[in-house]
ROROMI-644923 format. One line per field, with one value per atom (N, C-alpha, C, O): residue in three letters; chain; atom name; x, y, z. Coordinates in nm, 2 decimals. Layout:
REM ROROMI-644923
residuo	(ALA ...)
cadena	(A ...)
atomo	(CA ...)
c1	(X ...)
c2	(Y ...)
c3	(Z ...)
END
This chain:
REM ROROMI-644923
residuo	(UNK UNK UNK UNK UNK UNK UNK UNK UNK UNK UNK UNK UNK UNK UNK UNK UNK UNK UNK UNK UNK UNK UNK UNK UNK UNK UNK UNK UNK UNK UNK UNK UNK UNK UNK UNK UNK UNK UNK UNK UNK UNK UNK UNK UNK UNK UNK UNK UNK UNK UNK UNK UNK UNK UNK UNK UNK UNK UNK UNK UNK UNK UNK UNK UNK UNK UNK UNK UNK UNK UNK UNK UNK UNK UNK UNK UNK UNK UNK UNK UNK UNK UNK UNK UNK UNK UNK UNK UNK UNK UNK UNK UNK UNK UNK UNK UNK UNK UNK UNK UNK UNK UNK UNK UNK UNK UNK UNK UNK UNK UNK UNK UNK UNK UNK UNK UNK UNK UNK UNK UNK UNK UNK UNK UNK UNK UNK UNK UNK UNK UNK UNK UNK UNK UNK UNK UNK UNK UNK UNK UNK UNK UNK UNK UNK UNK UNK UNK UNK UNK UNK UNK UNK UNK UNK UNK UNK UNK UNK UNK UNK UNK UNK UNK UNK UNK UNK UNK UNK UNK UNK UNK UNK UNK UNK UNK UNK UNK UNK UNK UNK UNK UNK UNK UNK UNK UNK UNK UNK UNK UNK UNK UNK UNK UNK UNK UNK UNK UNK UNK UNK UNK UNK UNK)
cadena	(A A A A A A A A A A A A A A A A A A A A A A A A A A A A A A A A A A A A A A A A A A A A A A A A A A A A A A A A A A A A A A A A A A A A A A A A A A A A A A A A A A A A A A A A A A A A A A A A A A A A A A A A A A A A A A A A A A A A A A A A A A A A A A A A A A A A A A A A A A A A A A A A A A A A A A A A A A A A A A A A A A A A A A A A A A A A A A A A A A A A A A A A A A A A A A A A A A A A A A A A A A A A)
atomo	(N CA C O N CA C O N CA C O N CA C O N CA C O N CA C O N CA C O N CA C O N CA C O N CA C O N CA C O N CA C O N CA C O N CA C O N CA C O N CA C O N CA C O N CA C O N CA C O N CA C O N CA C O N CA C O N CA C O N CA C O N CA C O N CA C O N CA C O N CA C O N CA C O N CA C O N CA C O N CA C O N CA C O N CA C O N CA C O N CA C O N CA C O N CA C O N CA C O N CA C O N CA C O N CA C O N CA C O N CA C O N CA C O N CA C O N CA C O N CA C O N CA C O N CA C O N CA C O)
c1	(0.34 0.36 0.24 0.13 0.28 0.18 0.18 0.28 0.05 0.04 -0.05 -0.16 -0.01 -0.09 -0.11 -0.02 -0.23 -0.26 -0.25 -0.31 -0.19 -0.18 -0.25 -0.25 -0.33 -0.41 -0.49 -0.49 -0.57 -0.65 -0.79 -0.88 -0.82 -0.96 -0.98 -0.88 -1.10 -1.14 -1.10 -1.09 -1.09 -1.06 -0.91 -0.87 -0.83 -0.68 -0.64 -0.70 -0.55 -0.50 -0.42 -0.43 -0.35 -0.28 -0.34 -0.29 -0.44 -0.51 -0.43 -0.37 -0.42 -0.36 -0.46 -0.48 -0.53 -0.65 -0.62 -0.71 -0.50 -0.46 -0.40 -0.36 -0.39 -0.33 -0.41 -0.54 -0.35 -0.42 -0.46 -0.44 -0.52 -0.58 -0.47 -0.50 -0.34 -0.24 -0.22 -0.15 -0.28 -0.27 -0.40 -0.51 -0.40 -0.52 -0.59 -0.52 -0.71 -0.78 -0.71 -0.70 -0.67 -0.58 -0.46 -0.46 -0.36 -0.24 -0.13 -0.08 -0.09 0.03 0.01 -0.05 0.06 0.07 0.21 0.31 0.22 0.35 0.34 0.26 0.43 0.43 0.56 0.67 0.55 0.67 0.67 0.57 0.78 0.79 0.85 0.88 0.86 0.90 1.04 1.08 1.12 1.26 1.27 1.38 1.16 1.16 1.18 1.18 1.20 1.21 1.08 0.97 1.09 0.97 0.96 1.06 0.84 0.81 0.70 0.60 0.72 0.63 0.57 0.64 0.44 0.37 0.26 0.17 0.28 0.18 0.05 0.05 -0.07 -0.20 -0.27 -0.39 -0.19 -0.24 -0.28 -0.36 -0.21 -0.24 -0.20 -0.11 -0.27 -0.24 -0.11 -0.05 -0.07 0.05 0.17 0.28 0.16 0.28 0.32 0.25 0.42 0.47 0.62 0.69 0.67 0.81 0.86 0.78 0.98 1.04 1.15 1.22)
c2	(1.54 1.40 1.36 1.40 1.29 1.24 1.09 1.02 1.03 0.89 0.84 0.90 0.73 0.67 0.53 0.46 0.47 0.33 0.26 0.31 0.15 0.07 -0.06 -0.12 -0.10 -0.23 -0.25 -0.17 -0.36 -0.38 -0.33 -0.35 -0.27 -0.22 -0.08 -0.01 -0.04 0.08 0.20 0.31 0.18 0.29 0.32 0.41 0.23 0.25 0.38 0.41 0.45 0.57 0.53 0.60 0.42 0.36 0.22 0.12 0.21 0.09 -0.01 0.04 -0.13 -0.23 -0.33 -0.44 -0.28 -0.35 -0.48 -0.57 -0.50 -0.63 -0.73 -0.84 -0.69 -0.78 -0.90 -0.90 -1.01 -1.13 -1.12 -1.02 -1.23 -1.23 -1.23 -1.21 -1.24 -1.23 -1.08 -1.06 -0.99 -0.85 -0.81 -0.83 -0.76 -0.72 -0.59 -0.52 -0.57 -0.45 -0.33 -0.23 -0.32 -0.21 -0.28 -0.32 -0.29 -0.38 -0.31 -0.36 -0.19 -0.13 0.02 0.08 0.09 0.24 0.28 0.22 0.38 0.45 0.59 0.66 0.62 0.76 0.82 0.76 0.95 1.03 1.14 1.22 1.16 1.26 1.39 1.39 1.50 1.63 1.63 1.72 1.53 1.52 1.44 1.42 1.38 1.29 1.15 1.07 1.11 0.97 0.89 0.95 0.77 0.69 0.58 0.52 0.55 0.45 0.36 0.41 0.23 0.13 0.06 0.00 0.05 -0.01 -0.11 -0.07 -0.24 -0.33 -0.31 -0.27 -0.32 -0.28 -0.41 -0.42 -0.51 -0.63 -0.73 -0.82 -0.73 -0.83 -0.97 -0.98 -1.06 -1.20 -1.26 -1.34 -1.20 -1.25 -1.17 -1.20 -1.06 -0.98 -0.89 -0.89 -0.81 -0.72 -0.73 -0.74 -0.74 -0.77 -0.66 -0.62 -0.61 -0.52 -0.59 -0.52)
c3	(0.61 0.57 0.47 0.49 0.37 0.28 0.28 0.29 0.28 0.29 0.17 0.15 0.11 0.00 0.03 0.08 0.00 0.02 -0.11 -0.21 -0.12 -0.24 -0.22 -0.11 -0.31 -0.31 -0.43 -0.52 -0.43 -0.54 -0.53 -0.61 -0.41 -0.39 -0.45 -0.48 -0.47 -0.53 -0.44 -0.49 -0.31 -0.22 -0.21 -0.14 -0.27 -0.27 -0.34 -0.45 -0.29 -0.36 -0.49 -0.59 -0.48 -0.59 -0.62 -0.56 -0.70 -0.73 -0.82 -0.92 -0.78 -0.86 -0.92 -0.87 -1.02 -1.07 -1.13 -1.14 -1.18 -1.24 -1.15 -1.19 -1.02 -0.92 -0.89 -0.90 -0.85 -0.81 -0.66 -0.60 -0.61 -0.48 -0.37 -0.25 -0.41 -0.30 -0.26 -0.16 -0.33 -0.29 -0.23 -0.29 -0.11 -0.03 -0.10 -0.17 -0.06 -0.11 -0.07 -0.15 0.05 0.11 0.17 0.28 0.09 0.12 0.20 0.30 0.15 0.21 0.21 0.12 0.31 0.31 0.28 0.33 0.20 0.17 0.22 0.18 0.31 0.38 0.34 0.36 0.31 0.28 0.38 0.39 0.46 0.56 0.49 0.37 0.57 0.52 0.46 0.38 0.50 0.45 0.33 0.27 0.28 0.16 0.19 0.10 0.32 0.36 0.33 0.36 0.28 0.26 0.36 0.39 0.41 0.50 0.44 0.39 0.45 0.40 0.52 0.60 0.53 0.64 0.59 0.51 0.62 0.58 0.65 0.77 0.58 0.64 0.70 0.70 0.74 0.80 0.69 0.71 0.58 0.47 0.52 0.60 0.46 0.50 0.44 0.50 0.32 0.25 0.28 0.23 0.36 0.39 0.27 0.17 0.30 0.20 0.18 0.28 0.06 0.03 -0.07 -0.16 -0.05 -0.14 -0.21 -0.30)
END
């Protein structure tokens, strides 16, 4: 399984440097399992995660 963290912080694997304060420094994890399925997990952000 591979996991990537998305957010506006420097420690994010996928940094969103142009995002406003509604995006947390470490906002969401994206995990891909061995079959290619993707899972999205909110990292406790105050504003939630929407697709």
